[in-house]
N, CA, C and O atoms as CSV, one atom per row, in Angstrom:
chain,resi,resn,atom,element,x,y,z
A,1,MET,N,N,-1.729,11.453,14.091
A,1,MET,CA,C,-2.529,10.542,12.994
A,1,MET,C,C,-1.131,10.492,11.429
A,1,MET,O,O,-0.957,9.649,10.548
A,2,MET,N,N,-0.326,11.981,11.770
A,2,MET,CA,C,0.311,12.055,10.372
A,2,MET,C,C,0.946,10.913,10.385
A,2,MET,O,O,0.758,10.067,9.511
A,3,PHE,N,N,2.055,10.695,11.713
A,3,PHE,CA,C,3.469,9.520,11.319
A,3,PHE,C,C,2.118,7.951,11.115
A,3,PHE,O,O,2.820,7.001,10.768
A,4,SER,N,N,1.438,7.731,11.159
A,4,SER,CA,C,0.566,6.499,10.797
A,4,SER,C,C,0.419,6.620,9.532
A,4,SER,O,O,0.665,5.721,8.728
A,5,GLY,N,N,-0.100,8.034,9.175
A,5,GLY,CA,C,-0.229,8.074,7.726
A,5,GLY,C,C,0.909,7.988,6.639
A,5,GLY,O,O,0.846,7.550,5.491
A,6,ASN,N,N,1.886,8.491,7.281
A,6,ASN,CA,C,3.463,8.172,6.691
A,6,ASN,C,C,3.836,6.843,6.335
A,6,ASN,O,O,4.283,6.409,5.273
A,7,LEU,N,N,3.542,6.206,7.544
A,7,LEU,CA,C,4.003,4.814,7.681
A,7,LEU,C,C,3.541,4.031,6.773
A,7,LEU,O,O,4.254,3.288,6.099
A,8,PHE,N,N,2.142,4.138,6.657
A,8,PHE,CA,C,1.099,3.196,6.002
A,8,PHE,C,C,1.264,3.900,4.464
A,8,PHE,O,O,0.847,3.154,3.578
A,9,LEU,N,N,1.659,4.866,4.110
A,9,LEU,CA,C,2.085,5.368,2.589
A,9,LEU,C,C,3.249,4.607,2.193
A,9,LEU,O,O,3.294,3.958,1.148
A,10,THR,N,N,4.234,4.694,3.069
A,10,THR,CA,C,5.557,3.923,2.406
A,10,THR,C,C,5.346,2.639,2.586
A,10,THR,O,O,5.826,2.011,1.642
A,11,LEU,N,N,4.730,1.803,3.551
A,11,LEU,CA,C,4.801,0.482,3.251
A,11,LEU,C,C,3.377,0.299,2.155
A,11,LEU,O,O,3.299,-0.821,1.650
A,12,THR,N,N,2.585,1.016,1.874
A,12,THR,CA,C,1.551,0.819,0.740
A,12,THR,C,C,2.976,0.911,-0.470
A,12,THR,O,O,3.243,-0.115,-1.097
A,13,PHE,N,N,3.547,1.786,-0.633
A,13,PHE,CA,C,4.256,1.963,-1.909
A,13,PHE,C,C,5.656,0.891,-1.608
A,13,PHE,O,O,6.243,0.665,-2.666
A,14,THR,N,N,6.062,0.450,-0.836
A,14,THR,CA,C,6.801,-0.983,-0.589
A,14,THR,C,C,6.158,-2.293,-1.446
A,14,THR,O,O,6.478,-2.773,-2.533
A,15,ALA,N,N,5.180,-2.633,-0.535
A,15,ALA,CA,C,4.471,-3.728,-0.976
A,15,ALA,C,C,4.042,-3.353,-2.108
A,15,ALA,O,O,4.168,-4.454,-2.644
A,16,CYS,N,N,3.464,-2.432,-3.266
A,16,CYS,CA,C,3.384,-2.235,-4.451
A,16,CYS,C,C,4.923,-2.435,-5.234
A,16,CYS,O,O,5.016,-3.221,-6.177
A,17,ILE,N,N,5.475,-2.068,-5.008
A,17,ILE,CA,C,6.915,-2.290,-5.886
A,17,ILE,C,C,7.441,-3.729,-5.626
A,17,ILE,O,O,8.092,-4.254,-6.529
A,18,VAL,N,N,7.210,-4.440,-4.430
A,18,VAL,CA,C,7.510,-5.938,-4.324
A,18,VAL,C,C,6.626,-6.635,-5.091
A,18,VAL,O,O,6.804,-7.801,-5.446
A,19,SER,N,N,5.584,-5.896,-5.385
A,19,SER,CA,C,4.549,-6.858,-5.975
A,19,SER,C,C,4.953,-7.031,-7.553
A,19,SER,O,O,5.146,-8.093,-8.144
A,20,ILE,N,N,5.016,-5.901,-7.995
A,20,ILE,CA,C,4.982,-5.557,-9.254
A,20,ILE,C,C,6.335,-6.466,-9.633
A,20,ILE,O,O,6.186,-7.238,-10.580
A,21,SER,N,N,7.434,-6.448,-9.081
A,21,SER,CA,C,8.682,-7.430,-9.102
A,21,SER,C,C,8.432,-8.773,-8.978
A,21,SER,O,O,8.838,-9.661,-9.728
A,22,GLY,N,N,7.688,-8.893,-7.917
A,22,GLY,CA,C,7.362,-10.559,-7.695
A,22,GLY,C,C,6.839,-11.078,-8.644
A,22,GLY,O,O,7.101,-12.264,-8.840
A,23,TYR,N,N,5.666,-10.186,-9.816
A,23,TYR,CA,C,4.798,-10.833,-10.700
A,23,TYR,C,C,5.679,-10.776,-11.953
A,23,TYR,O,O,5.538,-11.608,-12.848
A,24,PHE,N,N,6.773,-9.593,-12.030
A,24,PHE,CA,C,7.380,-9.498,-12.976
A,24,PHE,C,C,8.076,-10.944,-13.118
A,24,PHE,O,O,7.880,-11.757,-14.021
A,25,LEU,N,N,8.972,-11.075,-11.962
A,25,LEU,CA,C,9.942,-12.293,-12.041
A,25,LEU,C,C,8.932,-13.578,-12.242
A,25,LEU,O,O,9.367,-14.442,-13.004
A,26,GLY,N,N,7.894,-13.768,-11.770
A,26,GLY,CA,C,7.384,-14.769,-12.134
A,26,GLY,C,C,6.770,-14.804,-13.550
A,26,GLY,O,O,6.093,-15.820,-13.706
A,27,ALA,N,N,6.798,-14.190,-14.365
A,27,ALA,CA,C,6.080,-14.132,-15.658
A,27,ALA,C,C,7.846,-14.387,-16.647
A,27,ALA,O,O,8.101,-14.651,-17.822
A,28,VAL,N,N,8.672,-14.143,-15.466
A,28,VAL,CA,C,10.078,-14.318,-16.770
A,28,VAL,C,C,10.050,-16.027,-16.466
A,28,VAL,O,O,10.648,-16.575,-17.393
A,29,GLY,N,N,9.750,-16.625,-15.871
A,29,GLY,CA,C,10.000,-17.937,-15.215
A,29,GLY,C,C,10.369,-18.387,-13.691
A,29,GLY,O,O,10.665,-19.540,-13.379
A,30,ARG,N,N,10.323,-17.650,-13.095
A,30,ARG,CA,C,11.124,-17.792,-11.748
A,30,ARG,C,C,9.592,-17.992,-10.873
A,30,ARG,O,O,9.140,-17.126,-10.123
A,31,ASN,N,N,8.934,-19.303,-11.148
A,31,ASN,CA,C,7.882,-19.364,-10.576
A,31,ASN,C,C,7.631,-19.355,-9.133
A,31,ASN,O,O,6.484,-19.235,-8.701
A,32,GLY,N,N,8.507,-19.458,-8.474
A,32,GLY,CA,C,8.688,-18.941,-6.906
A,32,GLY,C,C,8.219,-17.606,-6.311
A,32,GLY,O,O,7.933,-17.305,-5.152
A,33,PHE,N,N,8.225,-16.940,-7.376
A,33,PHE,CA,C,8.175,-15.436,-7.119
A,33,PHE,C,C,6.736,-14.945,-7.387
A,33,PHE,O,O,6.306,-13.831,-7.087
A,34,ILE,N,N,6.232,-15.680,-7.838
A,34,ILE,CA,C,4.248,-15.501,-7.953
A,34,ILE,C,C,4.039,-15.160,-6.434
A,34,ILE,O,O,3.852,-14.027,-5.989
A,35,SER,N,N,4.101,-16.324,-5.714
A,35,SER,CA,C,3.404,-16.151,-4.296
A,35,SER,C,C,3.769,-15.037,-3.684
A,35,SER,O,O,2.924,-14.251,-3.257
A,36,LEU,N,N,4.977,-14.845,-3.575
A,36,LEU,CA,C,5.417,-13.315,-3.313
A,36,LEU,C,C,4.711,-12.306,-3.541
A,36,LEU,O,O,4.196,-11.656,-2.631
A,37,GLY,N,N,4.547,-11.949,-5.125
A,37,GLY,CA,C,3.915,-11.284,-5.942
A,37,GLY,C,C,1.972,-10.996,-4.986
A,37,GLY,O,O,1.274,-10.023,-4.700
A,38,ARG,N,N,1.895,-12.207,-4.869
A,38,ARG,CA,C,0.252,-12.191,-4.273
A,38,ARG,C,C,0.414,-11.887,-3.068
A,38,ARG,O,O,-0.234,-11.003,-2.509
A,39,ARG,N,N,1.017,-12.363,-2.695
A,39,ARG,CA,C,0.922,-11.899,-0.825
A,39,ARG,C,C,1.240,-10.212,-0.718
A,39,ARG,O,O,0.777,-9.372,0.053
A,40,ALA,N,N,2.017,-10.120,-1.590
A,40,ALA,CA,C,2.774,-8.461,-1.470
A,40,ALA,C,C,1.207,-7.676,-2.057
A,40,ALA,O,O,0.997,-6.531,-1.657
A,41,TYR,N,N,0.471,-8.146,-2.719
A,41,TYR,CA,C,-0.571,-7.265,-3.628
A,41,TYR,C,C,-1.524,-7.371,-2.889
A,41,TYR,O,O,-2.281,-6.413,-3.046
A,42,ILE,N,N,-2.107,-8.548,-1.645
A,42,ILE,CA,C,-2.730,-8.777,-1.007
A,42,ILE,C,C,-2.471,-7.869,0.047
A,42,ILE,O,O,-3.448,-7.154,0.269
A,43,ALA,N,N,-1.372,-7.622,0.865
A,43,ALA,CA,C,-0.862,-6.418,1.531
A,43,ALA,C,C,-1.148,-4.786,0.920
A,43,ALA,O,O,-1.568,-3.741,1.416
A,44,PHE,N,N,-0.761,-5.134,-0.172
A,44,PHE,CA,C,-1.121,-3.371,-0.860
A,44,PHE,C,C,-2.825,-3.288,-0.922
A,44,PHE,O,O,-3.541,-2.296,-0.786
A,45,THR,N,N,-3.159,-4.547,-1.152
A,45,THR,CA,C,-4.626,-4.084,-0.894
A,45,THR,C,C,-5.110,-3.060,0.218
A,45,THR,O,O,-5.434,-1.882,0.374
A,46,GLY,N,N,-4.943,-4.326,0.926
A,46,GLY,CA,C,-4.840,-4.060,2.657
A,46,GLY,C,C,-4.962,-2.479,2.876
A,46,GLY,O,O,-5.957,-1.814,3.161
A,47,LEU,N,N,-3.273,-1.978,2.591
A,47,LEU,CA,C,-2.865,-0.984,3.296
A,47,LEU,C,C,-3.384,0.370,2.662
A,47,LEU,O,O,-3.485,1.442,3.258
A,48,THR,N,N,-3.722,0.093,1.217
A,48,THR,CA,C,-4.445,0.942,0.136
A,48,THR,C,C,-6.218,1.489,0.829
A,48,THR,O,O,-6.848,2.512,0.560
A,49,THR,N,N,-6.565,0.407,1.706
A,49,THR,CA,C,-8.103,0.428,2.269
A,49,THR,C,C,-7.478,1.209,3.646
A,49,THR,O,O,-7.933,2.351,3.710
A,50,ILE,N,N,-6.815,0.977,4.447
A,50,ILE,CA,C,-6.108,1.318,5.566
A,50,ILE,C,C,-5.959,3.009,5.088
A,50,ILE,O,O,-6.774,3.684,5.717
A,51,LEU,N,N,-5.324,3.629,4.371
A,51,LEU,CA,C,-5.096,4.661,3.922
A,51,LEU,C,C,-6.113,5.730,3.405
A,51,LEU,O,O,-6.001,6.955,3.422
A,52,THR,N,N,-7.279,4.838,2.875
A,52,THR,CA,C,-8.440,5.651,2.342
A,52,THR,C,C,-9.183,5.638,3.301
A,52,THR,O,O,-9.998,6.556,3.211
A,53,ALA,N,N,-9.350,4.822,4.511
A,53,ALA,CA,C,-10.125,5.042,5.777
A,53,ALA,C,C,-9.596,6.503,7.048
A,53,ALA,O,O,-10.307,7.284,7.680
A,54,ILE,N,N,-8.111,6.353,6.990
A,54,ILE,CA,C,-7.484,7.677,7.271
A,54,ILE,C,C,-7.826,8.667,6.574
A,54,ILE,O,O,-8.150,9.568,7.348
A,55,PHE,N,N,-7.940,9.022,5.384
A,55,PHE,CA,C,-7.955,10.216,4.908
A,55,PHE,C,C,-9.421,10.557,4.473
A,55,PHE,O,O,-9.813,11.564,3.884
A,56,LEU,N,N,-10.119,9.495,4.900
A,56,LEU,CA,C,-11.626,9.707,4.789
A,56,LEU,C,C,-12.010,10.556,6.191
A,56,LEU,O,O,-12.541,11.666,6.145
A,57,TYR,N,N,-11.612,9.773,7.619
A,57,TYR,CA,C,-11.691,9.707,8.606
A,57,TYR,C,C,-11.275,11.355,8.735
A,57,TYR,O,O,-12.223,12.046,9.110
A,58,GLU,N,N,-10.026,12.078,8.488
A,58,GLU,CA,C,-9.425,13.715,8.319
A,58,GLU,C,C,-10.299,14.388,7.578
A,58,GLU,O,O,-10.557,15.544,7.911
A,59,LEU,N,N,-10.903,13.838,6.481
A,59,LEU,CA,C,-12.265,14.865,5.655
A,59,LEU,C,C,-13.379,15.245,6.228
A,59,LEU,O,O,-13.985,16.316,6.261
A,60,LEU,N,N,-13.591,14.020,6.753
A,60,LEU,CA,C,-14.961,14.365,7.905
A,60,LEU,C,C,-14.704,14.771,9.149
A,60,LEU,O,O,-15.758,14.903,9.772
A,61,THR,N,N,-13.689,15.044,9.822
A,61,THR,CA,C,-13.666,15.650,10.982
A,61,THR,C,C,-13.117,17.099,10.655
A,61,THR,O,O,-12.861,18.049,11.396
A,62,HIS,N,N,-13.020,16.921,9.178
A,62,HIS,CA,C,-12.647,18.885,9.068
A,62,HIS,C,C,-10.634,18.858,9.771
A,62,HIS,O,O,-10.210,19.736,10.523
A,63,ASN,N,N,-10.087,18.107,9.454
A,63,ASN,CA,C,-8.644,18.246,9.728
A,63,ASN,C,C,-8.114,18.583,8.749
A,63,ASN,O,O,-8.083,17.822,7.782
A,64,PHE,N,N,-7.579,19.748,8.713
A,64,PHE,CA,C,-7.156,20.271,7.245
A,64,PHE,C,C,-5.653,20.742,7.402
A,64,PHE,O,O,-5.121,21.651,6.765
A,65,GLN,N,N,-5.139,20.038,8.263
A,65,GLN,CA,C,-3.765,20.180,8.597
A,65,GLN,C,C,-2.646,19.061,7.852
A,65,GLN,O,O,-1.439,19.256,7.706
A,66,ILE,N,N,-3.193,18.211,7.559
A,66,ILE,CA,C,-2.562,17.129,6.327
A,66,ILE,C,C,-2.714,17.622,4.783
A,66,ILE,O,O,-3.791,17.844,4.231
A,67,ALA,N,N,-1.610,17.731,4.278
A,67,ALA,CA,C,-1.330,18.132,3.037
A,67,ALA,C,C,-2.573,17.306,1.719
A,67,ALA,O,O,-3.138,17.870,0.782
A,68,TYR,N,N,-2.646,15.951,2.110
A,68,TYR,CA,C,-3.504,15.509,1.372
A,68,TYR,C,C,-5.035,15.617,1.569
A,68,TYR,O,O,-5.818,14.962,0.880
A,69,VAL,N,N,-5.463,16.553,2.631
A,69,VAL,CA,C,-6.907,16.929,2.588
A,69,VAL,C,C,-6.833,17.966,2.293
A,69,VAL,O,O,-7.852,18.641,2.147
């Protein structure tokens, strides 16, 4: 479970950075990047939900081997 948690955490961080970059470039005038930012934000939201479910599962099963729990 630790590997999948690290993988989802890395993917979430990457999606967040891509989303911020896409929306920033869209605000500066490159309208093609707005849809990229929107898709990355949707991915960020989904990955954050998955991470929350993983952490909640680890907490409820009393698995305190993970540093976050």
